[in-house]
C-alpha positions in Angstrom: 28.9 22.2 -8.3 30.9 19.3 -7.0 32.6 18.1 -3.8 35.5 20.6 -4.6 33.0 23.4 -4.2 30.1 22.4 -2.1 26.9 24.5 -2.3 26.9 25.4 1.4 29.9 27.7 0.9 29.2 31.4 0.8 28.8 32.8 -2.7 32.2 34.6 -2.6 34.0 31.3 -1.9 32.2 29.6 -4.7 32.4 32.1 -7.6 35.1 34.8 -6.8 38.7 34.8 -7.8 41.2 34.0 -4.9 43.3 37.1 -5.1 45.9 35.5 -2.7 46.6 32.6 -5.0 50.3 32.0 -5.4 49.5 30.3 -8.7 48.1 33.6 -10.0 51.0 35.6 -8.6 50.4 36.6 -5.1 53.6 37.1 -2.9 54.4 36.7 0.7 56.2 39.9 1.6 56.8 40.0 5.3 56.0 38.1 8.6 56.9 39.1 12.1 57.9 35.5 12.7 57.9 32.3 10.6 60.1 30.1 12.8 58.1 26.8 12.3 56.6 27.3 8.8 57.2 30.0 6.2 54.6 32.5 5.1 54.7 31.5 1.4 53.1 28.1 2.3 50.0 30.0 3.4 49.3 31.0 -0.3 49.6 27.6 -1.9 46.6 26.8 -4.1 46.5 23.1 -3.0 44.5 22.2 0.1 46.7 21.9 3.2 48.1 18.5 4.1 49.3 16.9 7.2 52.3 14.5 7.2 52.4 12.7 10.5 56.1 11.8 10.8 57.6 14.7 8.9 59.9 17.1 11.1 62.6 19.7 10.2 65.3 21.4 12.2 62.8 23.6 14.0 60.2 21.0 14.9 57.0 19.6 13.4 56.7 20.3 9.7 53.4 22.2 9.0 51.7 23.1 5.8 51.1 26.8 6.3 52.5 29.8 8.1 53.3 29.2 11.8 55.1 31.5 14.2 56.8 30.4 17.5 55.0 30.7 20.9 55.1 34.3 21.8 56.8 35.0 25.2 56.5 38.8 25.0 53.7 41.4 24.6 52.3 41.8 21.1 51.0 39.6 18.2 52.2 38.3 15.0 51.2 39.7 11.5 52.1 39.1 7.9 51.8 41.2 4.6 50.8 39.7 1.3 50.8 41.3 -2.2 47.7 40.3 -4.0 47.9 38.7 -7.5 45.9 41.6 -8.8 44.3 44.7 -7.5 40.7 44.1 -6.9 37.5 44.4 -4.7 37.7 41.9 -1.8 34.4 40.1 -1.1 35.5 37.8 1.7 38.1 35.5 3.2 38.8 31.9 4.2 41.2 31.9 7.2 41.9 28.2 7.1 43.5 26.5 10.2 43.4 23.0 8.8 45.7 20.6 10.8 46.5 23.3 13.4 44.8 21.9 16.5 46.8 22.9 19.6 48.7 25.7 17.7 46.1 27.8 15.9 45.5 31.4 16.6 42.4 32.1 18.8 41.6 35.2 16.6 42.5 37.1 13.5 41.9 40.5 12.0 42.7 41.7 8.4 43.7 45.1 7.0 44.2 46.1 3.3 45.8 48.9 1.3 46.0 50.2 -2.2 49.6 51.3 -3.1 51.5 51.5 -6.4 54.5 49.5 -5.2 54.7 47.8 -1.9 53.5 49.1 1.6 56.0 51.0 3.8 55.8 52.7 7.2 53.7 55.5 5.7 51.1 53.4 4.2 47.4 53.8 5.4 45.7 50.6 6.2 41.9 50.0 6.1 40.3 47.4 8.3 38.4 44.9 6.1 37.8 42.2 8.8 37.3 43.1 12.4 38.9 40.8 15.0 37.2 37.5 14.6 37.4 34.3 16.6 39.1 31.2 15.1 38.8 27.6 15.9 41.1 24.5 15.5 41.5 22.8 12.1 38.7 24.5 10.3 37.8 26.9 7.4 36.6 30.2 8.5 34.5 32.0 5.9 34.3 35.7 6.7 32.8 38.5 4.7 34.9 41.7 3.8 33.8 44.9 5.4 34.9 47.1 2.4 34.1 47.1 -1.3 37.1 49.4 -2.2 40.0 48.3 -4.5 43.1 46.9 -2.7 46.5 45.6 -3.7 47.7 44.1 -0.4 46.4 42.5 2.7 47.9 42.4 6.2 46.8 39.4 8.4 47.0 39.8 12.1 46.9 36.7 14.4 46.3 36.9 18.1 48.8 36.4 19.7 50.7 33.7 17.7 50.2 30.3 16.0 49.5 28.8 12.5 47.3 29.4 9.6 47.3 26.8 6.9 45.8 28.8 4.1 44.6 32.4 3.5 42.2 32.8 0.6 41.2 36.4 -0.3 38.2 36.1 -2.5 37.2 39.0 -4.9 37.0 40.5 -8.2 40.2 41.8 -10.0 39.9 45.4 -11.0 39.9 45.7 -14.8 41.1 49.2 -15.9 39.2 49.8 -19.0 41.2 53.0 -19.7 44.4 50.9 -20.0 42.8 48.3 -22.2 41.1 50.8 -24.7 40.2 49.2 -28.0 43.0 46.5 -27.8 42.5 42.8 -27.2 42.4 41.3 -23.7 42.2 37.7 -22.4 38.5 38.0 -21.3 38.5 34.6 -19.6 41.7 35.1 -17.5 41.3 34.9 -13.7 43.6 37.9 -13.4 41.2 40.0 -15.5 38.2 38.7 -13.6 37.2 35.6 -15.4 35.6 33.1 -13.0 34.0 29.6 -12.9 30.3 29.6 -11.7 29.5 25.9 -12.2 30.4 22.5 -13.7 29.1 19.0 -14.1 32.1 17.3 -12.5 35.6 18.2 -11.3 36.7 15.1 -9.7 40.4 15.4 -10.4 43.0 18.4 -10.6 42.2 22.0 -9.7 39.4 23.3 -11.8 40.0 27.0 -11.0 43.4 26.6 -12.7 41.6 26.3 -16.1 41.7 30.2 -16.2 45.3 30.7 -14.9 48.2 32.2 -16.8 50.6 30.1 -18.9 50.3 26.4 -19.6 49.7 23.7 -17.1 52.5 22.5 -14.8 51.3 18.9 -14.6 48.2 16.7 -15.0 46.9 18.1 -11.7 47.0 21.6 -12.9 43.7 21.9 -14.7 40.1 20.8 -14.9 39.6 17.0 -15.1 36.4 14.9 -14.7 35.9 11.4 -13.5 35.3 8.8 -16.3 31.7 9.3 -17.3 29.7 6.0 -17.4 26.3 7.4 -18.5 25.2 9.1 -21.7 25.9 12.8 -22.1 28.9 14.9 -21.6 30.7 17.1 -19.1 30.7 20.9 -19.1 31.9 24.1 -17.2 30.4 27.5 -17.2 32.6 30.6 -17.0 31.7 34.3 -16.4 34.1 36.4 -18.4 35.9 39.3 -16.8 34.0 41.8 -18.9 31.5 41.9 -21.7 33.4 41.5 -25.0 33.5 40.1 -28.6 35.7 37.0 -28.6 38.2 36.9 -31.4 40.7 34.2 -30.3 40.0 30.8 -28.6 42.7 28.4 -27.2 41.9 25.0 -25.7 45.0 23.4 -24.1 45.2 19.7 -23.1 48.8 20.0 -21.7 49.7 16.8 -19.9 46.4 15.1 -20.6 47.5 12.1 -22.8 45.4 9.0 -22.0 42.6 11.2 -20.5 42.0 14.1 -23.0 38.5 14.7 -24.2 37.6 13.3 -27.7 36.2 16.7 -28.7 34.8 20.0 -27.3 32.5 22.8 -28.2 31.8 26.3 -26.7 28.6 28.1 -26.3 28.3 31.7 -25.4 25.8 34.4 -24.6 25.3 37.9 -23.4 23.7 37.4 -19.9 24.1 40.9 -18.6 20.5 41.1 -17.6 20.9 38.2 -15.2 23.3 40.2 -12.9 26.2 38.9 -11.1 24.7 36.3 -8.6 22.3 34.3 -10.7 24.6 31.2 -10.8 21.9 28.5 -10.9 19.7 30.3 -13.5 22.8 31.0 -15.7 23.8 27.4 -15.6 20.2 26.2 -16.5 20.2 28.8 -19.4 23.5 27.8 -20.6 22.1 24.6 -22.2 20.4 26.7 -24.8 23.1 29.3 -25.6 24.2 29.5 -29.2 27.5 27.9 -30.4 30.4 30.1 -30.4 32.5 27.2 -31.6 30.9 24.0 -33.0 32.2 20.6 -31.9 35.9 20.2 -32.7 38.2 17.2 -32.3 40.9 17.3 -29.8 44.5 15.9 -29.5 46.5 14.7 -26.4 48.9 17.1 -24.8 48.3 19.9 -27.4 47.5 23.6 -27.7 44.4 23.9 -30.0 43.9 27.2 -31.6 40.2 27.2 -32.5 40.0 30.8 -33.6 39.3 29.9 -37.2 36.1 28.2 -36.1 34.6 31.1 -34.1 31.0 32.2 -35.1 30.0 35.9 -35.0 27.5 35.9 -32.3 28.3 39.5 -30.9 29.2 40.5 -27.5 29.1 37.9 -24.7 29.4 37.8 -20.9 29.5 34.0 -20.3 30.7 30.9 -22.0 30.1 27.2 -21.6 32.9 24.8 -22.4 31.6 21.3 -23.3 33.8 18.3 -23.5 32.8 15.0 -25.1 32.4 12.7 -23.2 34.8 13.5 -20.3 38.5 14.1 -19.5 40.9 16.9 -18.9 41.5 20.5 -20.2 44.5 22.4 -18.8 43.7 25.9 -19.9 41.0 27.8 -21.7 42.0 31.1 -23.1 39.4 33.4 -24.8 40.5 36.8 -26.0 38.8 39.7 -27.7 37.7 43.4 -27.4 35.7 45.0 -24.7 32.2 45.8 -25.7 
């Protein structure tokens, strides 16, 4: 895919939605201790950074959640409300930049509750106690395929975690959607990116996030293309549906917006959910959902009037000519 999503990552880390993304709405609810660094930093979407000479009143500033050195029995833990209820496929317990202060082990539980958990909540172990190392990503598969709303991260006995990613598939309650329209491409409804030609700048996963971009780094942006052709990104919709509305937003892309774009789409239900490479190859030949359209700088483009009737689809390919940045793609329609 690109340096942002290397092929050696497990499938859940490449193609699933990070349900613990602060940018999608995940919330830090509780930590037994956050003396050195607050829990909310652990949910940030950007990779953790290390600032050598940065200190605060409590000591070295660290980009993540860090508890103090424990001098009594027990261990620290934290509770996170996921951005959406969903099936959890796996985790990245990232200890980047924590070298002499990382936890030697972690365990994760999850629950499904209507509000937030309390003392009566029943928790399910989704990751058994697993060893952690210094300054590293730890990709660990979930032990349960149930639907959950919250996770509880236990660290043994104390220390710092730079980022917690909870990869999975948001639960789409079809009974609540009914015959109404839904944003089929939205991350919170299960839309996910399965491949792209280039994603040198920005945060490509934010292409499917709610709202408009916050700045020029909050979207999908390619490097400057120096060879013939064009850039593209392939998206699996949250559900099979008939698209009736299409928005392409170039917010904050002014000197680097694409000249034009097109959207191809197809019903690829027969390929299953894990046929990433096969789908990407097939996408070159999908029919046009929207033929090539000119784009403007820093502008919301409503391309709904240009939609072709190609029936229900499960995947789309956004082509940009020749390169540049797109802040958001929003494709809405009815479930099929």
